[in-house]
Backbone as CSV, one residue per row, in Angstrom:
resi,resn,N_x,N_y,N_z,CA_x,CA_y,CA_z,C_x,C_y,C_z
1,UNK,-0.962,-41.036,-220.451,-0.947,-41.471,-221.838,-1.928,-42.637,-222.008
2,UNK,-2.539,-42.726,-223.152,-3.492,-43.797,-223.440,-2.721,-45.006,-223.968
3,UNK,-2.864,-46.164,-223.312,-2.167,-47.388,-223.733,-3.043,-48.252,-224.625
4,UNK,-4.330,-48.340,-224.296,-5.261,-49.094,-225.127,-6.676,-48.599,-224.871
5,UNK,-7.549,-48.904,-225.818,-8.969,-48.579,-225.686,-9.771,-49.861,-225.895
6,UNK,-10.741,-50.080,-225.013,-11.642,-51.209,-225.159,-13.061,-50.652,-225.194
7,UNK,-13.755,-50.935,-226.283,-15.116,-50.431,-226.407,-15.747,-50.875,-227.704
8,UNK,-16.887,-50.307,-228.016,-17.624,-50.639,-229.223,-17.038,-49.881,-230.406
9,UNK,-16.755,-50.612,-231.472,-16.105,-50.037,-232.648,-17.149,-49.641,-233.688
10,UNK,-16.960,-48.461,-234.261,-17.780,-47.991,-235.379,-16.827,-47.593,-236.492
11,UNK,-16.947,-48.271,-237.624,-16.058,-47.983,-238.748,-16.475,-46.687,-239.423
12,UNK,-15.478,-45.932,-239.829,-15.722,-44.699,-240.562,-15.121,-44.889,-241.944
13,UNK,-14.433,-43.880,-242.464,-13.743,-44.018,-243.738,-12.658,-45.083,-243.603
14,UNK,-12.229,-45.690,-244.722,-11.157,-46.680,-244.621,-9.946,-46.106,-243.891
15,UNK,-9.500,-46.862,-242.879,-8.368,-46.424,-242.080,-8.754,-45.639,-240.845
16,UNK,-10.036,-45.381,-240.640,-10.488,-44.646,-239.452,-11.655,-45.365,-238.800
17,UNK,-11.673,-45.311,-237.478,-12.769,-45.895,-236.713,-12.938,-45.074,-235.441
18,UNK,-14.074,-45.219,-234.814,-14.249,-44.653,-233.483,-14.438,-45.814,-232.522
19,UNK,-13.896,-45.642,-231.337,-14.065,-46.629,-230.282,-14.857,-45.936,-229.187
20,UNK,-16.077,-46.416,-228.949,-16.964,-45.838,-227.941,-16.643,-46.491,-226.599
21,UNK,-16.073,-45.696,-225.696,-15.718,-46.174,-224.363,-16.567,-45.398,-223.362
22,UNK,-17.548,-46.063,-222.786,-18.424,-45.450,-221.779,-19.050,-44.149,-222.281
23,UNK,-19.497,-44.149,-223.521,-20.180,-42.995,-224.072,-19.286,-41.944,-224.704
24,UNK,-17.975,-42.134,-224.645,-17.038,-41.192,-225.266,-16.445,-41.878,-226.492
25,UNK,-16.581,-41.244,-227.662,-16.060,-41.814,-228.898,-14.676,-41.273,-229.204
26,UNK,-13.703,-42.166,-229.287,-12.327,-41.792,-229.628,-12.087,-42.120,-231.097
27,UNK,-11.702,-41.113,-231.883,-11.372,-41.352,-233.287,-9.959,-41.906,-233.351
28,UNK,-9.838,-43.049,-234.022,-8.567,-43.756,-234.083,-8.234,-44.056,-235.543
29,UNK,-7.013,-43.756,-235.945,-6.521,-44.128,-237.267,-5.873,-45.494,-237.132
30,UNK,-6.257,-46.406,-238.019,-5.732,-47.776,-237.960,-5.178,-48.180,-239.320
31,UNK,-4.230,-49.131,-239.346,-3.777,-49.650,-240.636,-4.952,-50.303,-241.369
32,UNK,-4.909,-50.312,-242.687,-6.028,-50.851,-243.464,-6.312,-52.316,-243.169
33,UNK,-5.282,-53.113,-242.868,-5.530,-54.523,-242.553,-6.306,-54.658,-241.248
34,UNK,-6.042,-53.800,-240.275,-6.792,-53.804,-239.011,-8.213,-53.317,-239.271
35,UNK,-8.364,-52.283,-240.083,-9.685,-51.742,-240.395,-10.568,-52.827,-241.035
36,UNK,-9.980,-53.635,-241.908,-10.724,-54.725,-242.539,-11.221,-55.750,-241.526
37,UNK,-10.446,-55.983,-240.471,-10.809,-56.965,-239.450,-11.894,-56.467,-238.506
38,UNK,-12.005,-55.161,-238.338,-12.976,-54.610,-237.395,-14.400,-54.896,-237.850
39,UNK,-15.237,-55.221,-236.896,-16.647,-55.474,-237.184,-17.469,-54.364,-236.543
40,UNK,-18.388,-53.830,-237.322,-19.227,-52.712,-236.885,-20.020,-53.078,-235.626
41,UNK,-20.009,-52.172,-234.655,-20.798,-52.252,-233.420,-20.439,-53.449,-232.546
42,UNK,-19.222,-53.965,-232.668,-18.778,-55.054,-231.799,-17.688,-54.551,-230.863
43,UNK,-17.614,-55.109,-229.665,-16.560,-54.694,-228.745,-15.191,-55.159,-229.231
44,UNK,-14.193,-54.318,-228.997,-12.842,-54.630,-229.461,-11.853,-53.821,-228.638
45,UNK,-10.680,-54.368,-228.447,-9.607,-53.624,-227.802,-8.550,-53.305,-228.853
46,UNK,-8.101,-52.060,-228.868,-7.025,-51.630,-229.756,-5.888,-51.073,-228.907
47,UNK,-4.666,-51.456,-229.244,-3.484,-50.859,-228.626,-3.303,-49.486,-229.254
48,UNK,-3.039,-48.479,-228.452,-3.047,-47.092,-228.912,-1.675,-46.439,-228.780
49,UNK,-1.319,-45.696,-229.814,-0.167,-44.795,-229.780,-0.706,-43.390,-230.003
50,UNK,-0.380,-42.502,-229.100,-0.813,-41.112,-229.230,0.299,-40.319,-229.908
51,UNK,-0.088,-39.491,-230.853,0.862,-38.615,-231.544,0.450,-37.193,-231.220
52,UNK,1.267,-36.534,-230.422,0.906,-35.208,-229.913,1.898,-34.173,-230.426
53,UNK,1.367,-33.142,-231.037,2.141,-31.977,-231.464,1.362,-30.748,-231.012
54,UNK,1.942,-29.584,-231.141,1.263,-28.380,-230.636,-0.066,-28.110,-231.328
55,UNK,-0.241,-28.595,-232.564,-1.486,-28.334,-233.275,-2.342,-29.579,-233.502
56,UNK,-1.950,-30.730,-232.896,-2.736,-31.949,-233.120,-2.551,-32.952,-231.994
57,UNK,-3.570,-33.784,-231.848,-3.559,-34.896,-230.895,-4.268,-36.045,-231.597
58,UNK,-3.478,-36.958,-232.168,-4.029,-38.061,-232.948,-3.788,-39.383,-232.245
59,UNK,-4.742,-40.299,-232.418,-4.620,-41.636,-231.861,-4.485,-42.639,-233.001
60,UNK,-3.551,-43.568,-232.856,-3.319,-44.616,-233.842,-3.519,-45.956,-233.143
61,UNK,-4.340,-46.817,-233.738,-4.701,-48.075,-233.095,-4.174,-49.291,-233.839
62,UNK,-3.877,-50.347,-233.068,-3.302,-51.570,-233.620,-3.933,-52.784,-232.964
63,UNK,-4.003,-53.874,-233.709,-4.632,-55.093,-233.214,-3.788,-55.784,-232.159
64,UNK,-2.468,-55.619,-232.228,-1.604,-56.277,-231.256,-0.491,-55.335,-230.807
65,UNK,0.155,-55.716,-229.749,1.217,-54.885,-229.165,2.397,-54.734,-230.116
66,UNK,2.714,-55.797,-230.882,3.835,-55.719,-231.819,3.598,-54.667,-232.897
67,UNK,2.365,-54.535,-233.366,2.045,-53.494,-234.338,2.256,-52.106,-233.759
68,UNK,1.874,-51.936,-232.508,2.065,-50.659,-231.835,3.554,-50.347,-231.686
69,UNK,4.338,-51.336,-231.292,5.780,-51.139,-231.130,6.422,-50.789,-232.467
70,UNK,6.034,-51.512,-233.522,6.582,-51.236,-234.854,6.298,-49.790,-235.262
71,UNK,5.062,-49.343,-235.085,4.687,-47.978,-235.427,5.519,-46.966,-234.647
72,UNK,5.633,-47.167,-233.329,6.374,-46.224,-232.499,7.849,-46.176,-232.880
73,UNK,8.420,-47.313,-233.254,9.817,-47.336,-233.691,9.980,-46.652,-235.050
74,UNK,9.016,-46.870,-235.948,9.105,-46.279,-237.282,9.041,-44.758,-237.238
75,UNK,8.139,-44.201,-236.424,8.000,-42.738,-236.424,9.150,-42.043,-235.704
76,UNK,10.004,-42.808,-235.044,11.219,-42.233,-234.458,12.270,-41.965,-235.527
77,UNK,12.136,-42.629,-236.678,13.123,-42.510,-237.746,12.958,-41.192,-238.489
78,UNK,14.050,-40.645,-238.926,14.042,-39.402,-239.681,13.306,-39.610,-241.009
79,UNK,12.382,-38.729,-241.307,11.662,-38.783,-242.575,10.411,-39.645,-242.565
80,UNK,10.115,-40.280,-241.430,8.907,-41.105,-241.350,7.991,-40.523,-240.283
81,UNK,6.869,-40.020,-240.754,5.868,-39.482,-239.850,4.777,-40.504,-239.614
82,UNK,3.722,-40.113,-238.917,2.670,-41.077,-238.599,1.919,-41.609,-239.824
83,UNK,1.725,-40.792,-240.855,1.019,-41.292,-242.052,1.802,-42.397,-242.748
84,UNK,3.088,-42.171,-242.930,3.929,-43.181,-243.553,4.098,-44.383,-242.618
85,UNK,4.177,-44.123,-241.322,4.276,-45.208,-240.347,3.072,-46.125,-240.388
86,UNK,1.878,-45.550,-240.523,0.651,-46.362,-240.567,0.576,-47.139,-241.884
87,UNK,1.077,-46.542,-242.981,1.148,-47.262,-244.262,2.057,-48.482,-244.130
88,UNK,3.212,-48.300,-243.486,4.147,-49.405,-243.306,3.577,-50.488,-242.398
89,UNK,2.802,-50.092,-241.407,2.187,-51.069,-240.504,1.089,-51.874,-241.195
90,UNK,0.521,-51.346,-242.282,-0.510,-52.071,-243.032,0.091,-53.167,-243.903
91,UNK,1.387,-53.068,-244.160,2.079,-54.072,-244.965,2.351,-55.282,-244.073
92,UNK,2.074,-56.496,-244.556,2.345,-57.676,-243.720,3.798,-57.714,-243.254
93,UNK,3.971,-58.074,-241.999,5.322,-58.098,-241.441,6.204,-59.113,-242.150
94,UNK,5.590,-60.168,-242.678,6.370,-61.163,-243.429,6.988,-60.521,-244.666
95,UNK,6.272,-59.578,-245.275,6.805,-58.893,-246.451,7.956,-57.968,-246.051
96,UNK,7.821,-57.296,-244.914,8.910,-56.450,-244.418,10.131,-57.304,-244.099
97,UNK,9.893,-58.459,-243.479,11.001,-59.356,-243.155,11.667,-59.866,-244.430
98,UNK,10.855,-60.204,-245.437,11.406,-60.668,-246.711,12.267,-59.579,-247.339
99,UNK,11.803,-58.341,-247.320,12.580,-57.228,-247.885,13.906,-57.078,-247.148
100,UNK,13.887,-57.234,-245.819,15.120,-57.120,-245.043,16.090,-58.250,-245.368
101,UNK,15.568,-59.478,-245.380,16.426,-60.639,-245.604,17.068,-60.614,-246.986
102,UNK,16.314,-60.168,-247.979,16.818,-60.127,-249.357,17.487,-58.803,-249.689
103,UNK,17.418,-57.836,-248.746,17.900,-56.474,-248.994,17.296,-55.950,-250.295
104,UNK,15.988,-56.115,-250.417,15.252,-55.789,-251.629,14.462,-54.497,-251.425
105,UNK,15.049,-53.375,-251.799,14.391,-52.073,-251.652,13.165,-51.971,-252.560
106,UNK,13.164,-52.730,-253.642,12.043,-52.681,-254.593,10.711,-53.092,-253.950
107,UNK,10.772,-54.021,-252.997,9.555,-54.417,-252.294,8.953,-53.247,-251.523
108,UNK,9.800,-52.370,-251.014,9.319,-51.251,-250.210,8.895,-50.055,-251.054
109,UNK,9.432,-49.923,-252.263,9.084,-48.759,-253.078,7.641,-48.806,-253.554
110,UNK,6.995,-49.948,-253.451,5.579,-50.039,-253.804,4.666,-49.435,-252.752
111,UNK,5.223,-49.104,-251.603,4.435,-48.524,-250.516,4.287,-47.033,-250.763
112,UNK,3.069,-46.557,-250.640,2.763,-45.153,-250.891,3.644,-44.248,-250.024
113,UNK,4.389,-43.343,-250.672,5.220,-42.384,-249.961,6.670,-42.796,-249.809
114,UNK,7.055,-43.957,-250.350,8.437,-44.420,-250.209,9.103,-44.501,-251.570
115,UNK,10.159,-43.716,-251.724,10.965,-43.759,-252.933,12.166,-44.668,-252.730
116,UNK,13.032,-44.707,-253.733,14.172,-45.623,-253.705,15.133,-45.326,-252.548
117,UNK,15.490,-44.066,-252.357,16.434,-43.711,-251.294,15.850,-43.991,-249.912
118,UNK,14.597,-43.635,-249.729,13.946,-43.893,-248.447,13.870,-45.395,-248.192
119,UNK,13.579,-46.177,-249.231,13.490,-47.635,-249.086,14.835,-48.224,-248.671
120,UNK,15.907,-47.754,-249.278,17.236,-48.264,-248.935,17.604,-47.930,-247.488
121,UNK,17.292,-46.705,-247.082,17.557,-46.303,-245.700,16.671,-47.103,-244.735
122,UNK,15.428,-47.306,-245.123,14.484,-48.035,-244.284,14.917,-49.485,-244.084
123,UNK,15.495,-50.094,-245.110,15.982,-51.471,-244.972,17.009,-51.579,-243.851
124,UNK,17.924,-50.616,-243.795,18.939,-50.612,-242.727,18.288,-50.436,-241.358
125,UNK,17.341,-49.521,-241.279,16.665,-49.262,-240.007,15.841,-50.468,-239.562
126,UNK,15.156,-51.111,-240.514,14.354,-52.293,-240.180,15.237,-53.437,-239.704
127,UNK,16.382,-53.597,-240.339,17.311,-54.658,-239.920,17.782,-54.410,-238.486
128,UNK,18.116,-53.166,-238.180,18.533,-52.811,-236.826,17.397,-53.070,-235.830
129,UNK,16.191,-52.700,-236.209,15.032,-52.922,-235.353,14.782,-54.415,-235.143
130,UNK,14.943,-55.214,-236.195,14.750,-56.663,-236.090,15.776,-57.290,-235.157
131,UNK,16.975,-56.746,-235.118,17.996,-57.259,-234.201,17.658,-56.915,-232.751
132,UNK,17.111,-55.718,-232.539,16.763,-55.296,-231.176,15.466,-55.916,-230.684
133,UNK,14.474,-56.036,-231.580,13.142,-56.527,-231.199,12.638,-57.536,-232.233
134,UNK,13.205,-58.737,-232.237,12.858,-59.711,-233.269,11.394,-60.170,-233.225
135,UNK,10.743,-60.081,-232.072,9.355,-60.532,-231.966,8.404,-59.744,-232.869
136,UNK,8.781,-58.523,-233.231,7.920,-57.697,-234.083,7.715,-58.337,-235.450
137,UNK,8.740,-59.002,-235.953,8.685,-59.557,-237.304,8.401,-61.056,-237.326
138,UNK,8.036,-61.619,-236.189,7.677,-63.028,-236.141,6.334,-63.208,-236.820
139,UNK,6.284,-64.140,-237.761,5.048,-64.389,-238.492,4.263,-65.451,-237.755
140,UNK,3.034,-65.122,-237.406,2.151,-66.079,-236.735,1.204,-66.671,-237.764
141,UNK,0.834,-67.900,-237.551,-0.138,-68.521,-238.458,0.541,-69.273,-239.576
142,UNK,-0.183,-69.421,-240.673,0.245,-70.292,-241.764,1.374,-69.724,-242.591
143,UNK,1.619,-68.429,-242.541,2.687,-67.848,-243.352,2.144,-67.204,-244.600
144,UNK,3.025,-66.997,-245.540,2.653,-66.285,-246.760,1.735,-67.121,-247.624
145,UNK,0.731,-66.499,-248.144,-0.187,-67.135,-249.069,0.471,-67.177,-250.431
146,UNK,0.185,-68.179,-251.201,0.778,-68.335,-252.519,0.581,-67.079,-253.360
147,UNK,1.671,-66.526,-253.883,1.582,-65.342,-254.725,1.471,-64.035,-253.964
148,UNK,1.416,-64.111,-252.639,1.201,-62.900,-251.847,2.299,-61.872,-252.063
149,UNK,3.540,-62.329,-252.193,4.641,-61.399,-252.307,5.302,-61.464,-253.681
150,UNK,4.533,-61.737,-254.689,5.026,-61.736,-256.060,5.406,-60.288,-256.384
151,UNK,6.702,-60.025,-256.411,7.195,-58.661,-256.567,6.756,-58.025,-257.876
152,UNK,6.721,-58.818,-258.940,6.308,-58.272,-260.229,4.831,-57.894,-260.209
153,UNK,4.010,-58.715,-259.562,2.576,-58.413,-259.462,2.362,-57.154,-258.623
154,UNK,3.098,-57.042,-257.528,2.991,-55.852,-256.674,3.398,-54.611,-257.450
155,UNK,4.514,-54.711,-258.174,5.001,-53.570,-258.956,3.993,-53.171,-260.035
156,UNK,3.419,-54.153,-260.710,2.453,-53.860,-261.779,1.211,-53.166,-261.221
157,UNK,0.704,-53.655,-260.106,-0.519,-53.079,-259.538,-0.274,-51.705,-258.917
158,UNK,0.876,-51.504,-258.296,1.162,-50.173,-257.748,1.418,-49.175,-258.866
159,UNK,1.966,-49.642,-259.988,2.168,-48.758,-261.140,0.826,-48.295,-261.714
160,UNK,-0.217,-49.090,-261.501,-1.552,-48.712,-261.959,-2.250,-47.758,-260.993
161,UNK,-1.573,-47.444,-259.882,-2.113,-46.443,-258.965,-2.702,-46.991,-257.676
162,UNK,-2.674,-48.299,-257.467,-3.203,-48.863,-256.231,-2.144,-48.775,-255.145
163,UNK,-2.575,-48.505,-253.890,-1.596,-48.434,-252.809,-1.215,-49.847,-252.378
164,UNK,-0.055,-49.967,-251.747,0.516,-51.276,-251.445,-0.354,-52.107,-250.513
165,UNK,-1.001,-51.490,-249.547,-1.846,-52.251,-248.624,-3.011,-52.892,-249.372
166,UNK,-3.619,-52.159,-250.295,-4.718,-52.692,-251.099,-4.228,-53.812,-252.000
167,UNK,-3.061,-53.634,-252.582,-2.482,-54.643,-253.477,-2.216,-55.935,-252.720
168,UNK,-1.589,-55.831,-251.558,-1.258,-57.028,-250.785,-2.530,-57.750,-250.351
169,UNK,-3.552,-57.003,-249.940,-4.835,-57.629,-249.565,-5.428,-58.377,-250.738
170,UNK,-5.401,-57.754,-251.919,-5.971,-58.398,-253.116,-5.186,-59.656,-253.466
171,UNK,-3.874,-59.615,-253.351,-3.056,-60.782,-253.682,-3.236,-61.913,-252.670
172,UNK,-3.553,-61.580,-251.424,-3.797,-62.613,-250.414,-5.035,-63.427,-250.745
173,UNK,-6.026,-62.782,-251.337,-7.318,-63.432,-251.585,-7.400,-64.122,-252.932
174,UNK,-6.290,-64.291,-253.615,-6.308,-64.910,-254.945,-6.626,-66.399,-254.875
175,UNK,-7.267,-66.911,-255.916,-7.498,-68.356,-255.954,-6.180,-69.102,-256.151
176,UNK,-6.144,-70.347,-255.723,-4.921,-71.155,-255.816,-4.530,-71.431,-257.263
177,UNK,-5.438,-71.214,-258.196,-5.152,-71.497,-259.608,-4.330,-70.410,-260.282
178,UNK,-4.156,-69.261,-259.643,-3.375,-68.162,-260.229,-1.892,-68.438,-260.006
179,UNK,-1.249,-69.059,-261.002,0.145,-69.473,-260.853,1.147,-68.459,-261.384
180,UNK,0.818,-67.772,-262.464,1.769,-66.849,-263.066,1.489,-65.420,-262.604
181,UNK,2.471,-64.562,-262.808,2.304,-63.153,-262.444,1.135,-62.537,-263.200
182,UNK,1.015,-62.854,-264.489,-0.070,-62.294,-265.296,-1.432,-62.720,-264.753
183,UNK,-1.554,-63.984,-264.365,-2.825,-64.459,-263.812,-3.126,-63.785,-262.470
184,UNK,-2.083,-63.578,-261.656,-2.274,-62.911,-260.371,-2.716,-61.456,-260.553
185,UNK,-2.078,-60.770,-261.493,-2.441,-59.371,-261.744,-3.881,-59.284,-262.255
186,UNK,-4.220,-60.146,-263.194,-5.582,-60.131,-263.756,-6.619,-60.443,-262.679
187,UNK,-6.342,-61.454,-261.866,-7.294,-61.815,-260.804,-7.402,-60.696,-259.758
188,UNK,-6.289,-60.073,-259.432,-6.312,-58.980,-258.455,-7.083,-57.787,-259.010
189,UNK,-6.910,-57.475,-260.282,-7.642,-56.359,-260.895,-9.145,-56.621,-260.882
190,UNK,-9.541,-57.858,-261.083,-10.973,-58.174,-261.039,-11.537,-57.978,-259.637
191,UNK,-10.711,-58.208,-258.625,-11.207,-58.077,-257.252,-11.136,-56.640,-256.721
192,UNK,-10.379,-55.776,-257.389,-10.212,-54.408,-256.896,-11.336,-53.512,-257.343
């Protein structure tokens, strides 16, 4: 089984990259936040999860081991496949932790492919996972950026058709002057 790949990264479509290891290019699907961090033609190591079925062999890459563990735990759950798992991994872990702590299914329904029932079930599963492996949800660095998890702003932007990973990225980059939900939505729309 492939545990990680270290090589030269070439970005493809959003969410996909190839990692050139000794002349062999491995196509890897990555969460959008990881894809944004990748730099073209630079060496990088990605933690890899292989998803093997009789008709497919897909590789999913993550910047850190905790992301890989989260993905592998998520796809073990009923109703969550690798596409939905990678969408969930693109969401900041602090937001997942906030949804668990507040038991707020609405935060999760903004994620592409998750409805109300799935969100409620996912909250229970995430809480169980956090009890077993708390390091996955540990937030490193400065923490949440101002307005990053404004639920009303997230709901408004996802209602306009933007996926949750794109919305969260846009809200992270907002200027400090955006204090109200309306200002955050307007500023995020200008950046999208």
